[in-house]
C-alpha positions in Angstrom: 16.2 47.6 54.2 14.7 45.1 52.0 18.0 43.5 51.5 18.8 43.3 55.2 15.3 41.6 55.9 15.9 39.1 53.1 19.3 38.1 54.7 17.8 37.7 58.0 14.9 35.6 56.7 17.5 33.4 54.9 19.7 32.8 58.1 16.6 31.8 59.9 15.4 29.4 57.3 18.9 27.7 57.0 19.0 27.5 60.7 15.7 25.8 60.9 16.6 23.2 58.3 19.8 22.4 60.0 18.0 22.0 63.3 15.4 19.7 61.8 18.2 17.7 60.3 20.0 17.4 63.4 17.0 16.1 65.2 16.2 13.5 62.6 19.7 12.1 62.8 19.5 11.9 66.6 16.2 10.0 66.3 17.5 7.5 63.6 20.2 4.9 64.6 23.5 5.1 62.8 23.8 2.7 59.9 25.7 -0.4 61.0 29.0 -0.9 59.2 28.7 -4.7 59.3 25.8 -7.0 58.6 25.0 -10.3 60.3 25.4 -13.4 57.9 22.3 -14.7 56.3 21.0 -18.0 57.6 22.3 -20.9 55.5 19.5 -22.3 53.2 18.5 -26.0 53.7 19.7 -28.3 51.0 16.7 -30.3 49.6 17.1 -34.0 49.2 14.3 -36.1 47.6 14.2 -39.8 48.1 11.7 -42.1 46.3 10.3 -44.7 48.6 7.6 -47.5 49.2 5.0 -46.3 51.7 5.7 -49.3 54.1 8.1 -49.7 55.7 10.6 -47.6 53.5 8.9 -44.2 53.9 8.2 -44.9 57.7 12.0 -45.6 58.3 13.0 -42.4 56.2 10.8 -40.4 58.6 13.0 -41.4 61.5 16.1 -40.1 59.5 14.3 -36.9 58.6 15.1 -34.9 61.9 18.6 -36.2 61.9 19.3 -34.6 58.5 17.5 -31.5 59.5 20.1 -30.9 62.0 22.6 -31.2 59.2 20.9 -28.6 57.2 19.1 -31.0 54.7 15.5 -31.1 54.1 14.6 -34.7 53.4 11.6 -34.8 51.1 10.0 -38.4 50.8 8.5 -39.2 47.5 6.1 -42.2 48.0 5.8 -44.5 45.1 3.9 -47.8 45.2 5.7 -49.9 42.5 9.4 -51.0 41.8 9.8 -49.6 38.4 9.1 -45.8 38.8 11.6 -45.2 41.6 14.5 -46.3 39.4 13.2 -44.2 36.5 12.8 -41.1 38.7 16.3 -41.5 39.9 17.9 -42.0 36.6 16.0 -39.0 35.3 17.2 -37.0 38.2 13.6 -36.3 39.6 14.9 -37.6 43.0 18.3 -37.9 44.5 17.9 -41.5 45.8 15.6 -44.1 46.2 14.8 -46.8 49.0 12.4 -49.6 47.5 14.3 -52.6 46.4 16.9 -55.4 47.2 20.2 -55.8 45.4 19.3 -58.6 43.2 16.3 -56.7 41.7 18.4 -53.6 41.2 21.2 -55.6 39.4 18.5 -57.2 37.1 16.9 -53.8 36.4 20.0 -51.8 35.6 21.2 -54.6 33.2 18.1 -54.6 31.4 17.5 -50.8 31.3 21.2 -49.8 30.9 21.0 -47.4 33.8 23.8 -46.2 36.0 22.4 -46.7 39.5 24.6 -47.8 42.5 23.6 -49.3 46.0 25.3 -47.5 48.8 24.0 -49.1 52.0 22.1 -52.2 53.2 19.2 -51.1 55.4 17.0 -53.8 56.3 15.7 -57.3 55.3 12.0 -58.1 54.6 11.5 -61.8 54.7 9.2 -62.9 52.0 6.2 -64.9 53.1 3.6 -67.5 51.9 0.0 -66.2 52.9 -3.6 -67.8 52.5 -7.1 -67.1 53.5 -8.2 -70.4 52.2 -6.0 -72.8 54.3 -4.5 -72.6 57.7 -1.4 -74.8 57.0 0.5 -75.9 54.0 -0.7 -79.4 54.7 -4.2 -78.3 53.7 -3.3 -77.1 50.1 -5.6 -78.9 47.8 -4.5 -80.6 44.5 -4.6 -77.8 41.7 -4.6 -74.9 44.0 -3.9 -71.5 42.6 -0.6 -69.9 43.9 0.2 -66.1 42.9 3.8 -64.9 43.0 5.5 -61.7 41.8 6.0 -61.4 38.1 9.4 -59.5 38.2 12.5 -61.7 37.5 14.1 -61.7 40.8 11.2 -61.5 43.3 9.6 -64.4 41.1 12.5 -66.4 41.4 12.7 -65.7 45.1 9.1 -66.8 45.5 9.8 -70.0 43.6 12.8 -70.8 45.9 10.4 -70.1 49.0 7.9 -72.5 47.7 10.6 -75.1 47.1 11.9 -74.6 50.7 8.4 -75.1 51.8 8.3 -78.4 50.1 5.5 -77.5 47.6 7.6 -77.7 44.4 11.2 -78.7 43.2 13.2 -76.6 40.8 16.1 -77.6 38.4 19.3 -78.0 40.4 20.8 -74.8 38.8 17.8 -72.7 39.1 18.8 -69.5 41.1 17.2 -66.3 41.8 16.0 -65.9 38.3 14.0 -69.1 38.4 10.7 -69.2 36.4 7.8 -71.6 36.3 9.5 -73.3 33.4 12.2 -74.4 36.1 9.8 -76.5 38.0 10.6 -80.3 37.7 8.3 -81.6 40.4 4.8 -80.2 41.3 3.1 -83.1 43.3 0.0 -80.9 44.1 -0.2 -79.7 40.5 -0.3 -76.0 41.8 -1.2 -73.5 39.2 1.4 -70.9 39.7 0.6 -67.5 38.3 3.0 -64.5 38.2 1.2 -61.0 38.9 2.4 -57.5 39.7 3.8 -57.5 43.2 1.5 -54.8 44.6 -1.5 -56.6 43.5 -0.7 -59.8 45.3 -2.6 -59.1 48.6 -5.7 -58.6 46.6 -5.5 -62.2 45.3 -6.0 -63.7 48.6 -9.6 -63.8 48.3 -9.4 -66.0 45.2 -5.9 -67.8 45.4 -5.1 -70.7 47.6 -1.7 -69.2 48.4 0.2 -66.0 47.5 3.9 -65.3 48.0 4.1 -61.7 49.0 6.8 -59.2 49.6 6.7 -58.0 53.3 6.3 -54.3 52.3 3.1 -55.2 50.4 1.9 -57.5 53.1 2.2 -54.8 55.7 0.4 -52.3 53.6 -2.6 -54.9 53.4 -2.5 -55.0 57.2 -0.9 -58.5 57.3 1.5 -59.4 60.1 4.3 -61.4 58.5 5.4 -63.0 61.8 1.8 -64.1 62.7 0.0 -64.4 59.3 2.5 -66.0 57.1 2.2 -69.8 56.9 5.9 -70.0 55.8 8.5 -67.3 55.8 12.1 -66.7 54.9 14.7 -67.0 57.6 16.3 -64.0 59.1 19.6 -64.8 57.1 17.8 -63.8 53.8 20.2 -62.3 51.3 17.7 -59.9 50.0 18.6 -56.8 52.0 16.7 -53.5 51.0 19.1 -51.0 49.8 19.7 -47.2 49.6 20.3 -46.4 45.9 21.9 -43.2 44.1 23.0 -42.4 40.7 26.5 -43.8 39.9 28.9 -40.9 40.6 26.8 -39.4 43.4 28.1 -41.6 46.1 30.4 -39.2 47.5 28.0 -36.2 47.5 27.9 -34.6 51.1 24.2 -34.7 51.3 24.2 -38.4 50.1 26.9 -39.4 52.7 24.9 -37.7 55.5 21.7 -39.5 54.2 23.6 -42.9 54.5 24.9 -42.0 58.0 21.4 -41.1 59.1 19.9 -44.2 57.6 22.4 -46.5 59.4 22.3 -44.7 62.6 21.3 -46.3 66.0 17.9 -44.2 65.9 17.0 -46.0 62.8 18.1 -49.5 63.9 16.3 -49.1 67.2 13.1 -48.0 65.3 13.1 -51.0 63.0 13.6 -53.5 65.9 10.8 -51.9 68.1 8.4 -51.0 65.4 8.3 -54.2 63.4 9.1 -56.8 66.0 11.1 -59.2 63.8 8.9 -58.8 60.6 11.5 -56.5 59.4 15.3 -56.8 60.4 18.1 -54.3 60.4 20.9 -55.1 57.8 23.6 -52.9 59.2 
């Protein structure tokens, strides 16, 4: 009798367990035999840039690159030296701060393997003043501040020559220095200084020869405030620079395409109204 009761209880227990398992399986969806592919992860591309106008122009390229699966990260730097060092040391993937003569001089002096891959825009250099309203008013012995790097310093001296304020040696080129001045009728005191500091000298200097990006950061309008400005055919196009050997990287090529797109060209023309000119 006990054996029969035990057997009946065992059958009942097994039936309950099977019923519960069946109910659980009905409630849970069957496991899928195939899984959807994980979304592709965006590739990060870091570009060092001057705040104005370079970072502003890069912002236009950002959504274009996002459509290509690239997260453009803009690393703002306010001088000309760090962007090249950061690029050479692989802290960034590209930089956008300088013109070709400056890059050529820099890589030769520092033995770096950096390559320009695209001309983006021209920033005409200008002569500014808070002391005089025209170059005819420049007094004898006036102080003139210019950039102290080799190529921009030479560029500034060439601009002063074109404005009729000085005369350089016949063979003086973009690397001209104050030692190449052969005629200085107003006895100007020409003083090289760090380029980013030049707008601050306007309170003391008679004239300052300033790169457009630093002029714009100081809220100067080149086409209105400059007493004399480079013509639109200036050879000093600002360039997109990468490490030599990275020119054909997929992300770099897409960056180049975005930076030379109609969207970027239209932005430069509409935003800067001739103070900055597309170079592509």
